[in-house]
C-alpha positions in Angstrom: 100.1 114.9 122.3 98.0 114.2 119.2 99.5 111.9 116.6 98.3 114.1 113.8 97.8 117.9 114.1 97.4 120.7 111.7 101.0 121.9 112.4 102.3 118.5 111.3 101.0 118.9 107.7 102.6 120.8 104.8 100.3 120.8 101.7 102.8 122.8 99.7 106.2 121.3 100.4 109.0 122.7 98.3 111.3 119.8 98.9 113.0 118.7 95.7 114.9 115.7 97.0 114.4 112.9 99.4 117.0 114.4 101.8 115.2 117.8 101.7 112.0 116.1 102.5 113.6 114.3 105.5 115.0 117.6 106.7 111.6 119.2 106.5 110.0 116.3 108.4 112.7 116.6 111.2 112.3 120.4 111.3 108.5 120.1 111.7 108.9 117.5 114.4 111.3 119.5 116.5 109.5 122.8 116.0 106.2 121.3 117.3 107.7 119.4 120.3 107.8 115.9 118.9 111.5 115.7 118.7 114.7 117.2 120.1 117.4 116.7 117.5 116.8 117.3 113.8 120.0 115.6 112.7 119.2 112.4 114.7 115.8 112.2 113.2 117.1 112.7 109.7 119.8 110.0 110.3 117.1 107.6 111.5 114.9 108.3 108.4 118.0 107.8 106.1 119.0 104.6 107.9 115.5 103.1 107.6 115.3 104.0 103.9 118.7 102.3 103.3 117.1 99.0 104.6 114.5 99.1 101.9 112.4 101.6 100.1 109.4 103.3 101.8 108.1 104.4 98.4 104.8 102.7 97.8 102.5 102.9 94.8 100.5 105.7 93.3 102.8 108.5 94.4 102.9 107.8 98.2 105.8 107.1 100.5 105.8 106.1 104.2 109.2 106.9 105.6 109.5 106.2 109.3 112.0 106.8 112.0 112.6 105.4 115.5 115.1 107.1 117.8 115.5 108.4 121.3 115.4 112.0 120.0 111.8 111.6 119.1 109.8 112.5 122.2 106.2 111.7 121.1 104.8 109.6 118.2 103.7 111.7 115.2 102.4 111.4 111.7 103.8 114.2 109.5 102.3 114.7 106.1 104.1 116.5 103.2 102.4 117.0 99.8 105.0 118.0 97.3 104.5 121.0 95.0 106.6 119.0 92.5 106.9 115.2 92.4 110.0 113.7 94.1 112.1 110.9 92.6 112.0 108.0 95.0 112.8 104.3 94.7 109.1 103.5 94.8 107.6 100.1 94.3 105.9 101.1 91.0 108.9 103.1 89.8 106.9 106.4 89.8 107.7 109.7 91.6 106.3 110.5 95.0 103.7 113.3 95.5 102.7 112.6 99.1 104.8 111.6 102.1 103.1 110.2 105.3 106.0 110.0 107.7 105.8 108.1 111.1 108.1 109.2 113.9 108.3 106.9 116.9 110.2 107.2 120.2 112.6 104.3 120.8 110.8 103.1 123.8 107.6 102.7 121.8 109.3 101.1 118.8 107.7 97.7 119.1 103.9 97.8 119.5 103.2 101.5 118.8 105.3 101.6 115.6 103.8 98.5 114.1 100.2 99.5 115.0 100.6 102.9 113.4 102.4 101.6 110.4 99.7 99.0 109.8 96.9 101.7 110.1 98.7 104.1 107.7 99.3 101.3 105.2 95.6 100.4 105.3 94.7 104.1 104.9 96.7 104.2 101.7 94.5 101.5 100.3 91.4 103.7 100.7 90.8 105.6 97.5 88.9 108.4 99.3 91.9 109.0 101.6 94.4 108.8 98.8 92.4 111.4 96.8 92.1 113.6 99.9 95.9 113.4 100.5 96.5 114.4 96.9 94.0 117.2 96.5 92.6 118.8 99.7 93.6 122.3 100.5 92.2 122.2 104.0 94.4 120.6 106.7 91.5 120.2 109.2 89.4 118.5 106.6 92.3 116.1 105.9 92.7 115.4 109.6 88.9 114.7 109.8 89.0 112.4 106.8 92.0 110.4 108.2 90.5 110.3 111.7 87.2 108.9 110.3 89.0 106.1 108.5 91.3 105.0 111.4 91.2 105.2 115.1 94.2 107.2 116.4 
């Protein structure tokens, strides 16, 4: 399965809290065959967040989950209609979530490789602008795919 697909992107998320965003991520994962248990995925996202914030700079967050209920690695992107309060590194609200979901058996190498690529992506101003403004999911996938090898 592809790591990033059109069905894994919501450019108009109505989530108003971190927990609502985690629920939406889990729902998208299960609906599209990347996971089997929404509650387990949410619990994994919450557990990871409790270890330290995934809120980065400039309105971005990279929450990630590793659990056996995730069947295939995925990148799920949510762009908020309204900014979310998040314990981000710059103290500012979050506008875009780039979430990584990794099966337990791929937790070592796959997880670290994807996380490093996504973190590097979020240092690219063209990608950040695309994540914040594009209205075309396929164009966004193309932009991301051109910047990293997935």
